[in-house]
C-alpha positions as CSV (number, residue, x, y, z in Angstrom):
1,M,0.0,0.0,0.0
2,S,1.5,3.3,-1.0
3,Y,0.9,6.6,0.7
4,R,-1.5,7.6,-2.0
5,D,-3.7,4.6,-1.2
6,R,-3.9,5.6,2.4
7,I,-4.9,9.2,2.0
8,K,-5.9,9.8,-1.6
9,D,-9.6,10.6,-2.2
10,Q,-11.6,13.3,-3.9
11,F,-11.7,15.5,-0.8
12,V,-8.0,15.3,-0.1
13,D,-7.4,16.1,-3.8
14,K,-9.5,19.2,-3.5
15,L,-7.8,20.3,-0.3
16,F,-4.3,20.0,-1.9
17,E,-5.5,21.8,-5.0
18,A,-6.7,24.7,-2.8
19,I,-3.5,24.8,-0.8
20,L,-1.5,25.0,-4.1
21,L,-3.5,28.1,-5.0
22,L,-2.1,30.1,-2.0
23,E,0.2,32.8,-3.1
24,N,2.0,33.9,0.0
25,E,2.6,33.4,3.8
26,E,-0.3,35.7,4.8
27,E,-2.7,33.6,2.7
28,C,-1.4,30.4,4.3
29,Y,-2.0,31.9,7.7
30,K,-5.6,32.8,6.7
31,L,-6.5,29.4,5.3
32,F,-4.8,27.3,8.0
33,E,-6.3,29.4,10.8
34,D,-9.8,28.7,9.4
35,L,-9.0,25.1,8.5
36,C,-7.1,23.8,11.5
37,T,-7.1,24.4,15.3
38,V,-4.2,26.3,16.7
39,A,-3.0,23.1,18.3
40,E,-3.0,21.3,14.9
41,I,-1.0,24.1,13.3
42,K,1.5,24.2,16.1
43,S,1.8,20.4,15.9
44,L,2.5,20.5,12.2
45,A,5.1,23.3,12.6
46,Q,6.7,21.3,15.5
47,R,7.0,18.2,13.3
48,L,8.7,20.2,10.5
49,E,11.2,21.7,13.0
50,V,11.9,18.2,14.4
51,A,12.6,17.0,10.9
52,K,15.0,19.9,10.3
53,M,16.8,19.1,13.6
54,L,17.0,15.3,12.8
55,D,18.4,16.2,9.4
56,K,21.2,18.1,11.3
57,N,21.8,15.0,13.5
58,Y,20.7,16.6,16.8
59,T,19.9,14.2,19.6
60,Y,16.4,13.3,20.7
61,T,17.1,14.9,24.1
62,Y,18.2,18.2,22.5
63,I,15.3,18.2,20.0
64,A,12.8,17.5,22.8
65,E,14.2,20.3,24.9
66,K,14.2,22.8,22.0
67,T,10.8,21.9,20.4
68,G,8.8,20.4,23.3
69,A,8.2,17.4,21.1
70,S,7.8,14.0,22.7
71,T,10.2,11.2,21.9
72,A,7.3,9.4,20.3
73,T,6.8,12.4,17.9
74,I,10.5,12.6,17.2
75,S,10.6,8.9,16.5
76,R,7.6,9.1,14.1
77,V,9.2,12.0,12.2
78,K,12.5,10.1,12.0
79,K,10.7,7.1,10.7
80,C,9.0,9.2,8.0
81,L,12.4,10.8,7.1
82,H,13.8,7.3,6.4
83,Y,10.9,5.3,5.3
84,G,8.1,7.7,4.4
85,A,6.9,9.2,1.2
86,D,9.9,11.6,1.0
87,G,7.7,14.7,1.7
88,Y,10.0,15.8,4.5
89,R,13.1,15.3,2.4
90,L,11.5,17.2,-0.5
91,I,10.7,20.3,1.6
92,L,14.0,20.1,3.6
93,N,16.0,20.2,0.3
94,R,13.9,23.1,-1.0
95,L,14.4,25.0,2.2
96,K,18.1,24.4,2.0
97,E,18.2,25.6,-1.6
98,Q,16.5,28.8,-0.5
99,G,18.7,29.3,2.5
100,K,15.8,28.8,4.9
101,S,16.8,25.6,6.6
102,E,17.6,27.3,9.9
């Protein structure tokens, strides 16, 4: 079963189409604030930060201290980095290319 089999359906397709129409950070804030809870947005942001730190080979302890992420979350992100759909890797590489990986 591929990642597409697990999440792909007509509603997810439409969601991603809508997200791809966003033109800037302000528009992202507006949509995501309406679409998600604050906790969900913070959780997504935390996972991306964890991925960045894992990519830089920081320890779980350091990552947990700096991000507040649980070791379970850190482990899940690490698993995705190594065995996932390469979404984290894709965005981490693009952030590095733009000098925004800090």
